[in-house]
C-alpha positions as CSV (number, residue, x, y, z in Angstrom):
1,X,0.1,-0.1,0.0
2,X,1.6,3.2,-1.0
3,X,1.1,6.4,1.0
4,X,-0.6,8.0,-2.1
5,X,-3.3,5.3,-1.5
6,X,-4.0,4.5,2.3
7,X,-6.8,2.3,3.3
8,X,-10.0,2.9,4.1
9,X,-9.7,2.1,7.6
10,X,-6.4,3.9,8.4
11,X,-6.1,5.4,11.8
12,X,-8.4,2.8,13.2
13,X,-6.7,1.1,16.7
14,X,-7.8,-2.5,17.0
15,X,-7.0,-3.9,19.9
16,X,-7.1,-7.9,19.0
17,X,-7.1,-10.5,21.6
18,X,-8.7,-13.3,19.4
19,X,-7.2,-16.9,18.7
20,X,-8.0,-19.6,16.3
21,X,-9.9,-18.6,13.1
22,X,-13.1,-16.8,13.5
23,X,-12.0,-13.9,15.1
24,X,-7.9,-13.4,13.4
25,X,-10.0,-13.6,10.5
26,X,-11.8,-10.8,11.1
27,X,-9.3,-8.9,12.4
28,X,-7.5,-9.4,9.0
29,X,-10.5,-7.9,7.0
30,X,-10.0,-4.7,9.0
31,X,-6.2,-5.1,8.9
32,X,-6.1,-5.4,5.0
33,X,-8.2,-2.1,4.8
34,X,-5.3,-0.2,6.4
35,X,-6.7,-0.5,10.5
36,X,-3.7,-0.7,12.7
37,X,-4.5,-4.2,14.2
38,X,-2.4,-5.0,17.2
39,X,-2.7,-8.7,18.1
40,X,-2.4,-9.0,21.8
41,X,-0.7,-12.6,22.7
42,X,-0.5,-14.0,26.1
43,X,3.4,-15.3,26.4
44,X,3.0,-18.7,25.0
45,X,1.9,-16.8,21.6
46,X,-1.5,-17.8,19.7
47,X,-2.2,-21.8,19.8
48,X,-2.0,-21.6,16.3
49,X,1.2,-20.6,16.1
50,X,1.9,-24.1,16.7
51,X,-0.3,-26.0,13.8
52,X,0.9,-27.1,10.4
53,X,1.0,-27.3,7.6
54,X,4.9,-26.0,7.2
55,X,7.1,-25.9,4.5
56,X,9.5,-28.5,3.9
57,X,12.6,-26.6,4.4
58,X,11.4,-24.4,7.0
59,X,14.2,-24.5,9.7
60,X,12.5,-22.4,12.2
61,X,8.3,-23.4,12.2
62,X,8.1,-20.5,14.0
63,X,4.3,-20.7,12.5
64,X,2.8,-22.8,9.8
65,X,0.2,-22.1,6.8
66,X,-2.7,-21.6,9.3
67,X,-1.5,-18.7,11.2
68,X,0.3,-17.3,8.1
69,X,-3.3,-17.1,6.4
70,X,-5.4,-15.6,8.5
71,X,-2.9,-13.2,10.6
72,X,-1.3,-10.7,7.7
73,X,-1.0,-7.2,8.2
74,X,-0.9,-7.2,12.0
75,X,1.5,-6.5,14.4
76,X,2.2,-8.7,17.5
77,X,2.6,-7.6,21.3
78,X,2.7,-9.8,24.2
79,X,1.0,-8.9,27.6
80,X,0.5,-11.0,30.4
81,X,-3.1,-10.4,31.4
82,X,-3.3,-12.8,34.2
83,X,-0.8,-10.0,36.3
84,X,-2.4,-7.0,37.4
85,X,0.6,-4.4,36.1
86,X,-0.2,-6.4,32.8
87,X,-4.1,-5.3,32.8
88,X,-2.6,-2.0,33.6
89,X,-0.8,-1.9,30.7
90,X,-3.6,-3.0,28.8
91,X,-5.8,-0.5,29.7
92,X,-3.1,2.4,28.6
93,X,-4.1,1.0,25.5
94,X,-7.6,1.1,25.6
95,X,-7.9,4.4,26.5
96,X,-6.2,5.3,22.5
97,X,-8.0,2.8,21.0
98,X,-11.1,2.7,18.8
99,X,-11.9,-1.1,19.0
100,X,-10.9,-4.2,20.9
101,X,-12.0,-7.6,19.9
102,X,-12.2,-11.1,21.7
103,X,-13.4,-14.8,21.1
104,X,-13.3,-15.8,24.4
105,X,-15.9,-18.0,26.6
106,X,-18.4,-15.7,28.4
107,X,-17.2,-14.4,31.5
108,X,-13.8,-14.8,30.7
109,X,-12.7,-11.3,30.2
110,X,-15.6,-10.2,33.0
111,X,-13.0,-12.5,35.9
112,X,-10.2,-10.3,34.2
113,X,-11.8,-7.1,35.3
114,X,-11.4,-6.3,31.7
115,X,-15.1,-6.6,30.6
116,X,-17.4,-3.9,28.5
117,X,-18.1,-2.3,31.3
118,X,-14.4,-1.6,32.9
119,X,-13.0,-0.4,29.5
120,X,-16.0,1.8,28.1
121,X,-15.5,3.7,32.3
122,X,-12.2,4.1,30.5
123,X,-12.6,5.2,27.1
124,X,-16.7,5.6,26.3
125,X,-15.8,5.4,22.6
126,X,-14.7,2.0,22.4
127,X,-16.4,-0.4,20.6
128,X,-16.0,-3.9,22.1
129,X,-16.8,-6.7,19.7
130,X,-17.2,-10.3,20.7
131,X,-17.7,-13.6,19.1
132,X,-19.1,-16.7,20.7
133,X,-20.8,-20.0,20.2
134,X,-24.2,-18.6,21.2
135,X,-23.7,-15.1,22.2
136,X,-23.1,-12.8,25.3
137,X,-25.5,-12.2,27.7
138,X,-25.4,-9.0,27.2
139,X,-26.8,-9.4,23.4
140,X,-29.7,-11.7,25.2
141,X,-29.3,-15.1,27.6
142,X,-30.1,-18.3,26.2
143,X,-29.9,-21.7,27.5
144,X,-26.2,-22.2,25.5
145,X,-24.6,-19.1,26.5
146,X,-21.8,-21.1,28.6
147,X,-21.4,-24.0,25.8
148,X,-17.8,-23.8,23.8
149,X,-18.3,-23.9,20.2
150,X,-16.3,-24.2,17.1
151,X,-17.0,-24.4,13.4
152,X,-18.5,-27.8,13.2
153,X,-21.1,-26.7,16.3
154,X,-22.1,-23.8,14.5
155,X,-22.7,-25.5,11.3
156,X,-24.8,-28.5,12.5
157,X,-26.8,-26.2,15.0
158,X,-27.4,-22.9,12.8
159,X,-28.9,-25.4,10.1
160,X,-26.4,-25.7,7.5
161,X,-25.5,-29.1,7.5
162,X,-28.8,-30.0,7.7
163,X,-29.7,-28.8,4.5
164,X,-26.2,-30.0,2.6
165,X,-25.7,-33.4,1.7
166,X,-25.8,-36.2,-1.3
167,X,-28.9,-37.3,0.1
168,X,-32.1,-36.7,2.4
169,X,-30.6,-39.1,5.1
170,X,-27.1,-37.6,4.9
171,X,-26.2,-34.1,6.3
172,X,-22.9,-33.1,5.2
173,X,-20.3,-30.7,6.9
174,X,-19.6,-27.7,4.1
175,X,-15.5,-27.9,3.4
176,X,-14.3,-24.4,4.9
177,X,-14.8,-23.5,8.4
178,X,-18.1,-21.3,7.4
179,X,-18.8,-21.8,11.0
180,X,-16.1,-19.1,12.2
181,X,-15.8,-17.5,8.7
182,X,-19.7,-16.3,8.3
183,X,-19.7,-15.0,11.6
184,X,-16.1,-13.2,11.6
185,X,-17.4,-11.3,8.7
186,X,-20.4,-10.4,10.4
187,X,-18.3,-8.9,13.1
188,X,-16.3,-6.8,10.7
189,X,-19.5,-5.1,9.6
190,X,-21.0,-5.1,13.2
191,X,-17.4,-3.3,14.5
192,X,-17.7,-0.7,11.1
193,X,-21.3,-0.1,12.1
194,X,-20.3,1.2,15.8
195,X,-17.2,2.7,14.9
196,X,-19.4,4.9,12.4
197,X,-21.8,5.4,15.3
198,X,-19.0,6.3,18.1
199,X,-17.6,8.8,15.5
200,X,-21.0,10.8,15.0
201,X,-22.2,10.4,19.2
202,X,-18.8,10.2,21.0
203,X,-20.3,6.6,22.6
204,X,-19.0,3.2,21.9
205,X,-21.0,-0.2,22.2
206,X,-21.3,-4.2,22.8
207,X,-20.9,-6.0,19.4
208,X,-22.3,-9.3,20.3
209,X,-21.8,-11.7,17.2
210,X,-23.0,-15.3,18.1
211,X,-21.7,-18.1,15.8
212,X,-25.1,-20.2,15.1
213,X,-27.2,-17.1,14.9
214,X,-24.9,-16.1,11.7
215,X,-25.0,-19.2,10.5
216,X,-29.0,-19.3,10.8
217,X,-29.0,-16.0,8.9
218,X,-27.1,-17.8,6.3
219,X,-29.6,-20.5,5.6
220,X,-32.6,-17.7,5.4
221,X,-34.3,-19.4,2.9
222,X,-35.0,-22.3,5.6
223,X,-36.6,-20.5,7.3
224,X,-39.2,-18.9,4.8
225,X,-39.9,-22.2,3.6
226,X,-41.0,-23.5,6.9
227,X,-43.0,-20.2,7.5
228,X,-44.3,-20.1,4.0
229,X,-45.2,-23.6,3.1
230,X,-44.1,-25.7,6.5
231,X,-41.5,-27.4,4.7
232,X,-38.6,-29.0,6.4
233,X,-35.8,-28.4,3.8
234,X,-33.3,-31.2,3.7
235,X,-30.1,-32.3,1.8
236,X,-30.9,-32.4,-1.8
237,X,-27.4,-32.9,-3.7
238,X,-26.9,-30.9,-6.0
239,X,-30.0,-29.7,-7.0
240,X,-31.5,-26.4,-5.9
241,X,-35.0,-26.3,-4.2
242,X,-36.2,-23.8,-6.5
243,X,-34.6,-23.0,-9.2
244,X,-34.2,-25.0,-12.6
245,X,-31.7,-25.6,-13.9
246,X,-29.1,-24.5,-11.1
247,X,-26.5,-26.8,-10.2
248,X,-24.1,-29.1,-11.0
249,X,-23.6,-31.9,-13.7
250,X,-20.9,-34.6,-14.7
251,X,-18.5,-34.4,-17.5
252,X,-16.1,-36.5,-18.8
253,X,-13.4,-35.4,-16.4
254,X,-15.3,-34.0,-13.1
255,X,-18.1,-31.6,-13.0
256,X,-19.3,-28.5,-13.9
257,X,-22.2,-25.7,-12.9
258,X,-25.0,-24.4,-15.1
259,X,-27.4,-22.0,-13.9
260,X,-30.3,-21.1,-16.3
261,X,-33.6,-20.3,-14.1
262,X,-34.5,-17.5,-16.6
263,X,-36.6,-18.0,-19.7
264,X,-33.4,-16.2,-22.1
265,X,-30.8,-18.3,-20.6
266,X,-33.1,-21.7,-20.7
267,X,-33.9,-21.1,-24.0
268,X,-30.2,-20.2,-25.2
269,X,-28.8,-22.9,-23.0
270,X,-31.2,-25.2,-25.4
271,X,-30.0,-24.1,-28.1
272,X,-26.1,-24.7,-27.2
273,X,-26.9,-28.4,-26.2
274,X,-28.9,-28.9,-29.6
275,X,-32.3,-29.1,-27.8
276,X,-34.3,-26.5,-29.0
277,X,-37.0,-28.7,-28.7
278,X,-36.9,-28.1,-24.4
279,X,-36.9,-24.6,-25.3
280,X,-39.7,-24.5,-27.1
281,X,-41.6,-26.6,-25.0
282,X,-44.6,-24.7,-23.4
283,X,-44.4,-27.1,-20.6
284,X,-40.6,-25.6,-20.0
285,X,-41.7,-22.4,-19.9
286,X,-41.1,-20.4,-16.7
287,X,-39.3,-22.0,-13.5
288,X,-41.8,-23.7,-12.2
289,X,-42.5,-25.3,-15.2
290,X,-39.1,-26.5,-15.4
291,X,-39.6,-27.3,-11.7
292,X,-42.0,-30.1,-12.3
293,X,-39.9,-31.7,-14.7
294,X,-36.6,-31.5,-13.6
295,X,-35.5,-34.9,-14.0
296,X,-36.2,-34.3,-17.9
297,X,-33.8,-31.3,-17.5
298,X,-31.0,-33.0,-15.8
299,X,-31.3,-35.6,-18.3
300,X,-30.7,-33.4,-21.0
301,X,-27.9,-31.0,-19.9
302,X,-26.1,-34.2,-18.5
303,X,-27.2,-36.3,-22.1
304,X,-24.4,-33.3,-23.5
305,X,-22.4,-32.6,-20.6
306,X,-20.7,-36.2,-19.7
307,X,-19.5,-37.0,-23.1
308,X,-17.0,-33.8,-22.7
309,X,-14.3,-32.2,-21.0
310,X,-14.4,-29.5,-18.6
311,X,-12.6,-27.8,-21.0
312,X,-14.4,-28.4,-24.0
313,X,-17.5,-27.4,-22.1
314,X,-16.0,-24.4,-21.0
315,X,-15.2,-23.5,-24.4
316,X,-18.6,-24.0,-25.8
317,X,-20.5,-22.8,-22.6
318,X,-18.2,-20.5,-21.5
319,X,-19.5,-16.7,-21.5
320,X,-22.6,-17.5,-23.0
321,X,-24.8,-18.6,-20.1
322,X,-23.8,-18.7,-16.4
323,X,-21.9,-21.6,-16.6
324,X,-18.6,-22.5,-14.2
325,X,-15.9,-25.5,-14.5
326,X,-15.8,-27.1,-10.4
327,X,-12.4,-26.0,-9.3
328,X,-9.6,-27.6,-7.7
329,X,-6.6,-25.6,-6.0
330,X,-4.4,-26.6,-9.1
331,X,-7.2,-25.2,-11.3
332,X,-7.1,-22.0,-9.3
333,X,-3.3,-21.4,-9.2
334,X,-3.3,-21.6,-13.3
335,X,-6.2,-19.5,-14.1
336,X,-5.3,-15.4,-15.0
337,X,-8.7,-14.7,-13.2
338,X,-7.0,-15.1,-9.5
339,X,-3.6,-13.6,-10.8
340,X,-5.0,-10.5,-12.6
341,X,-7.0,-9.8,-9.2
342,X,-4.3,-10.7,-7.0
343,X,-5.9,-13.4,-5.3
344,X,-2.9,-15.7,-4.5
345,X,-0.3,-13.6,-2.8
346,X,3.1,-14.2,-1.9
347,X,4.2,-13.6,1.2
348,X,7.6,-14.2,3.3
349,X,7.9,-17.4,5.3
350,X,10.3,-17.1,8.1
351,X,13.0,-20.0,8.0
352,X,11.9,-20.7,4.0
353,X,14.2,-20.1,1.1
354,X,11.2,-18.9,-0.6
355,X,8.2,-17.1,-0.4
356,X,4.9,-18.9,0.4
357,X,1.3,-18.1,-1.1
358,X,-1.9,-17.1,1.0
359,X,-5.8,-16.2,-0.5
360,X,-5.7,-12.4,-1.5
361,X,-8.2,-9.6,-0.6
362,X,-11.2,-10.0,-2.0
363,X,-13.1,-6.5,-1.2
364,X,-11.8,-4.1,-4.2
365,X,-12.0,-0.7,-3.5
366,X,-10.6,1.7,-6.2
367,X,-9.8,4.7,-4.3
368,X,-8.5,3.3,-1.1
369,X,-7.4,-0.1,-2.1
370,X,-6.7,-2.6,0.3
371,X,-3.5,-4.5,0.4
372,X,-1.4,-7.2,1.8
373,X,1.9,-5.4,2.5
374,X,3.3,-7.5,5.5
375,X,3.4,-11.2,6.4
376,X,1.9,-12.6,9.9
377,X,4.0,-11.0,13.0
378,X,6.8,-13.0,14.7
379,X,5.6,-13.4,18.3
380,X,6.0,-10.2,20.0
381,X,7.7,-8.6,17.1
382,X,6.3,-5.0,18.0
383,X,5.7,-5.0,21.6
384,X,8.2,-2.0,22.1
385,X,7.2,0.2,19.1
386,X,3.8,-0.3,20.0
387,X,4.2,0.3,23.5
388,X,6.4,4.0,22.4
389,X,3.3,4.7,20.5
390,X,0.9,4.4,23.1
391,X,3.1,6.7,25.5
392,X,5.7,4.2,27.4
393,X,9.3,4.7,27.4
394,X,12.4,2.5,26.8
395,X,12.8,2.6,30.9
396,X,9.1,1.4,31.5
397,X,9.5,-1.4,28.6
398,X,12.7,-2.8,30.3
399,X,11.4,-2.9,33.7
400,X,7.9,-4.4,32.1
401,X,9.9,-7.0,30.5
402,X,12.1,-8.1,33.2
403,X,9.1,-8.6,35.4
404,X,7.9,-11.0,32.8
405,X,4.5,-8.6,32.0
406,X,5.3,-8.1,28.3
407,X,7.9,-10.0,25.8
């Protein structure tokens, strides 16, 4: 990111107490857009620092792909928050920060004396965001408030597993950790809404993000299906329960996707696959008509796709109708689209002789483009610089380090 085009969030100071996936992904979204995200770690560091995978030639193993992928553009500061003076140091940071983010279990920060009420008393503008499996009592008490949760729990109870799978009796976990990533995106939005309000009024607030609730919001379709027609949605394989055709179709070397729910696209598809009779048949007019004849629609499309390869089908259908081959990661690395959009970013991996690639920034802003400007931080890499930025002097930092308060 050049001095001529700072990120849209330049100047926003975020104290990041999160670990694992959801919280760090949220704060990385902010850091990618120019926020100063200070990753506050315990002396032993974020637990994901010890998780792989590692490069074969990595001689240091300071962190693997998991940590690198979700902690770029951040600074690292180690504080022992279990010690009274460590808490006092943290409170000094809070006074000049805009946002505090954490994903601990209910009550942990309160027991440390660092809950929202204590922080807002010190800095009324602070936006305090908490991500938990079933939310925080401040956002509304529930029977599951104290339950621990990870991605799969949110996927299961939020409903997304129950509507995903190859057949009605086989629910399926979604591949990416959507039970973490979707809440993370919601939390980034909630933080920025809170910051906007604080800038207008001078008053911050508590942002409560329950993982399970955000997954339910992602499954909005099954809610209205039950409300409107008393339908209990279940796994339906690669078909869409409402739109037709809209899904995956076999081909010679894998799968492709085709989505032609409008009459115009349907008629064009029928011409392309050599079935103009279906495009002109009144029985197949309108999405509802095609839905009633879903088996015949699938039979016609599969009859065209199965003898052909993904490359052949891309040349025949790509750009003409909504079409896309099902990629694996090798296809993604080979596709010029992702290179053109800088979606495969190279960053330094300390201990390895060559850079590694991580997923880039999907949000594209023309005036204030975000950027990957730094790899994930070493543990405590920025402790001295951050503390001095927030008013400490070299003597303070030396004494705190000798006392084991910072690292």
